[in-house]
C-alpha positions in Angstrom: -18.9 23.6 38.0 -15.5 22.3 37.0 -15.2 19.8 34.2 -13.1 17.3 36.1 -15.4 14.6 35.0 -16.2 12.8 31.7 -19.3 11.2 30.3 -19.0 8.2 28.0 -21.8 6.7 25.9 -22.3 3.2 24.9 -24.3 2.3 21.7 -27.6 1.6 23.5 -28.8 5.2 24.0 -26.4 7.6 22.3 -29.0 10.3 21.7 -30.0 10.4 25.4 -26.3 10.5 26.4 -25.8 13.5 24.0 -28.7 15.3 25.5 -27.4 14.7 29.1 -24.0 16.1 28.1 -25.6 19.1 26.5 -27.6 19.8 29.7 -24.3 19.7 31.6 -22.5 21.9 29.1 -19.9 19.4 28.1 -19.0 17.1 25.2 -19.3 13.4 25.4 -16.0 11.6 26.1 -14.3 10.2 23.1 -14.4 6.4 22.9 -14.8 3.6 20.4 -17.3 0.8 20.8 -17.3 -1.8 18.0 -17.5 -5.5 17.3 -14.9 -8.0 16.1 -16.1 -10.2 13.2 -16.9 -13.0 15.7 -19.2 -10.5 17.5 -16.9 -10.0 20.6 -17.1 -6.4 21.9 -14.1 -4.1 21.6 -14.0 -0.7 23.4 -11.2 1.9 23.6 -11.1 5.2 25.5 -9.7 8.0 23.4 -9.1 10.4 26.3 -7.6 10.2 29.7 -9.7 9.6 32.8 -7.0 9.4 35.5 -8.3 10.8 38.8 -11.5 11.9 37.0 -15.1 11.1 37.9 -16.6 9.0 35.1 -20.2 8.5 34.1 -21.1 5.7 31.6 -24.5 6.1 30.0 -25.8 2.8 28.8 -29.2 1.2 29.0 -29.3 -2.6 29.1 -32.0 -2.6 26.5 -32.4 -5.1 23.6 -30.1 -6.7 22.6 -29.7 -6.9 26.4 -26.6 -9.1 26.6 -24.7 -7.1 24.0 -25.3 -3.8 25.8 -24.6 -5.3 29.2 -21.2 -6.6 28.1 -20.4 -3.3 26.4 -21.2 -1.5 29.7 -18.9 -3.9 31.6 -16.1 -3.5 29.1 -16.3 0.3 29.3 -16.3 0.3 33.1 -13.3 -2.1 33.1 -11.4 0.2 30.7 -12.1 3.2 33.0 -11.0 1.3 36.1 -7.7 0.2 34.4 -7.1 3.8 33.3 -7.3 4.9 37.0 -10.6 6.7 37.0 -11.4 8.1 40.5 -15.0 7.0 40.6 -17.2 5.2 38.0 -20.9 5.7 38.0 -23.0 3.5 35.7 -26.0 5.5 34.4 -28.4 2.7 33.4 -31.6 4.5 32.4 -33.3 1.1 31.8 -32.0 -1.8 33.9 -32.5 -5.1 32.1 -33.1 -8.4 33.9 -34.9 -6.4 36.6 -37.9 -8.9 36.3 -35.6 -11.8 37.3 -35.4 -10.8 41.0 -36.5 -14.1 42.5 -36.7 -17.8 41.9 -40.1 -19.1 40.7 -38.7 -22.6 40.8 -36.0 -24.5 42.6 -33.7 -24.6 39.6 -33.7 -21.1 38.4 -31.1 -18.3 38.6 -31.7 -14.9 40.2 -30.3 -13.1 37.2 -30.8 -9.6 38.6 -28.4 -10.5 41.4 -25.9 -11.9 38.9 -25.9 -8.7 36.9 -25.4 -6.7 40.1 -22.4 -8.9 41.0 -20.9 -8.3 37.5 -21.3 -4.5 37.6 -19.5 -4.4 41.0 -16.8 -6.9 39.8 -15.6 -4.6 37.1 -15.2 -1.6 39.4 -18.4 0.3 39.1 -18.8 2.4 42.3 -22.3 3.7 41.9 -25.5 3.0 39.8 -28.0 5.6 38.7 -31.2 4.2 37.1 -34.9 5.0 36.6 -38.0 3.2 37.8 -36.6 -0.2 38.6 -39.1 -2.9 37.8 -38.4 -4.4 41.2 -37.2 -1.8 43.8 -35.7 -4.6 46.0 -33.0 -5.1 43.4 -31.1 -2.4 45.3 -30.5 -5.0 47.9 -28.4 -7.1 45.5 -25.7 -4.3 45.5 -23.1 -3.4 48.0 -22.6 0.0 46.3 -25.0 3.0 46.2 -27.9 2.6 43.9 -30.2 5.6 43.1 -33.4 4.8 41.3 -35.0 8.1 40.1 -38.6 8.2 38.8 -39.9 9.6 35.5 -43.3 10.2 37.0 -42.9 14.0 37.4 -41.5 14.2 33.9 -44.3 12.3 32.4 -47.1 14.0 34.4 -45.8 17.3 33.3 -46.4 16.2 29.7 -49.8 14.6 30.6 -51.3 17.6 32.4 -52.7 19.2 29.2 -53.6 15.8 27.6 -55.5 14.0 30.2 -58.9 15.4 31.3 -59.3 16.2 35.0 -62.1 13.6 35.4 -59.9 10.8 34.1 -58.8 7.9 36.5 -55.3 6.5 36.8 -55.2 2.7 36.3 -52.6 0.4 37.8 -52.2 -2.7 35.6 -51.5 -4.8 38.7 -50.9 -4.6 42.4 -47.2 -4.1 41.9 -47.7 -0.7 40.3 -50.1 0.8 42.8 -47.5 3.0 44.4 -46.5 4.4 41.0 -50.2 4.9 40.0 -50.7 6.8 43.3 -47.9 9.1 42.4 -49.5 9.8 39.0 -52.9 10.4 40.7 -51.6 12.8 43.3 -49.9 14.9 40.6 -52.9 14.8 38.4 -55.4 15.3 41.3 -57.5 12.2 40.5 -58.1 8.7 41.8 -56.7 5.2 41.3 -58.2 2.0 39.9 -56.4 -1.3 40.2 -56.6 -4.3 38.0 -56.1 -7.8 39.4 -54.4 -10.1 36.9 -53.2 -13.7 36.6 -50.1 -14.4 34.7 -50.5 -17.4 32.3 -46.9 -17.3 30.9 -44.0 -14.9 30.4 -46.1 -13.1 27.7 -49.7 -13.8 28.6 -51.8 -12.4 31.4 -55.5 -12.4 32.2 -57.3 -9.6 34.0 -59.6 -11.1 36.7 -61.1 -8.0 38.3 -61.3 -4.2 38.1 -61.1 -2.7 41.5 -62.7 0.8 41.4 -65.3 2.6 39.4 -64.4 3.5 35.8 -67.9 3.9 34.4 -68.1 6.7 31.8 -64.6 7.9 32.7 -61.5 8.3 30.5 -58.5 6.2 31.8 -54.8 6.7 32.0 -53.1 3.3 32.2 -49.6 3.5 33.7 -46.7 1.1 34.0 -43.0 1.1 34.4 -42.5 -0.6 31.0 -44.3 -1.6 27.9 -42.7 -4.7 26.4 -45.0 -6.9 24.3 -48.1 -4.8 25.0 -50.0 -7.9 26.1 -50.7 -6.6 29.6 -51.9 -3.2 28.4 -54.1 -4.8 25.7 -55.8 -7.0 28.3 -56.2 -4.0 30.6 -57.9 -2.0 27.8 -60.4 -4.8 27.2 -61.2 -5.1 30.9 -61.7 -1.4 31.3 -64.0 -1.1 28.3 -66.0 -4.1 29.6 -66.3 -2.3 32.9 -67.9 0.8 31.3 -64.9 3.1 30.8 -65.1 5.6 28.0 -63.2 4.7 24.9 -60.7 7.5 25.6 -57.6 5.7 26.9 -54.1 7.2 27.4 -51.0 5.1 28.1 -47.9 6.2 30.0 -44.8 4.2 30.8 -41.2 5.0 31.6 -39.5 2.4 29.5 -40.9 1.8 26.0 -39.3 -1.5 25.0 -42.0 -2.0 22.4 -40.7 -5.4 21.1 -42.0 -6.8 17.8 -45.7 -6.9 17.7 -46.3 -4.5 20.6 -47.5 -1.7 18.4 -50.1 -3.9 16.8 -51.5 -4.8 20.2 -51.6 -1.2 21.2 -53.3 0.0 18.0 -56.7 -0.1 19.6 -59.2 2.5 18.5 -59.8 3.5 22.1 -56.1 4.4 22.6 -55.7 8.1 22.0 -52.0 8.7 22.9 -49.0 6.8 24.3 -46.3 8.5 26.4 -42.9 7.0 27.0 -39.4 8.3 27.8 -36.1 8.0 26.0 -34.5 5.5 28.4 -34.6 3.2 25.4 -33.8 4.3 21.9 -37.1 4.6 20.0 -37.9 1.6 17.7 -40.3 3.7 15.7 -40.8 7.4 15.1 -43.6 7.4 12.6 -46.5 6.5 14.9 -48.5 9.7 15.5 -50.0 8.4 18.8 -46.5 7.9 20.3 -44.9 10.7 22.3 -41.3 10.3 23.6 -40.4 12.6 26.5 -36.8 13.1 27.4 -35.4 12.3 30.9 -32.1 14.0 30.0 -32.8 17.0 32.3 -33.6 14.7 35.2 -30.5 12.6 34.8 -28.3 15.6 34.2 -29.6 17.2 37.5 -28.6 14.0 39.4 -25.1 14.0 37.8 -24.7 17.6 38.7 -25.4 16.8 42.3 -23.1 13.8 42.3 -20.3 16.0 41.1 -20.9 18.6 43.8 -21.4 15.9 46.5 -25.0 17.1 47.1 -28.2 15.3 47.9 -30.5 14.2 45.1 -33.5 13.6 47.4 -35.5 16.5 45.8 -35.4 14.6 42.4 -37.5 11.7 43.6 
């Protein structure tokens, strides 16, 4: 494989970007990302990208707006430096929950972000486990959303007993839960919930039998931990064994999340490194790298090959 490409890293996930570059046998492209005293972003490429394929690795994780503007600035710099093609590798795609209007006077922010990414010259987007798959429809450029399910199930195989049941926290995650269940050769239980606010939900019903069975609760992301905490209560009330494992692609784990997840029934939590870990001193937390998966996709992009076998 020739090295007629370059990988730049923003400040959101530098460790993941380094691992991706290592998988591909290259060094990260040299660039500077810093802030002016008034907090405006300043980026500068320290190597040429003319006629090269460019990959910019940057999750739009908290602080979301800062990381988004940084990604846009890096892409604009590459476009103005005559890059041949610019692929935004966005392991965690922020604003993905804002995919529709819940009221008449609200923005569809996910669509706005898609417009911004295309406006600065990004030619392709690579991401993982979009919260709302229909977001691809906001783009006029190729969007490839990989899944971390195979990566996480590989780590879970030796940790989750074969008689455990996979739990979808809501109807929207049934497809993902089914993928976990197929790979772990078990069944799926679904929780029906009612959202009270942006941070509060109530589980109204457990659909399926969890009596005397360990549970694997899955989700695409863990943010405040509120949904998971309510799911744990509902499962235990339905007779599940107090042996619960959690798995999610994106571990946002905002302030207070770990307190909500520190239930005695929770044995282990598995997340990936799509977001830089906010804590490393919690024994229950395991961070699994998706660098090999992303590197495999990039390798295929460079060779103009299909990535269908990675889904």
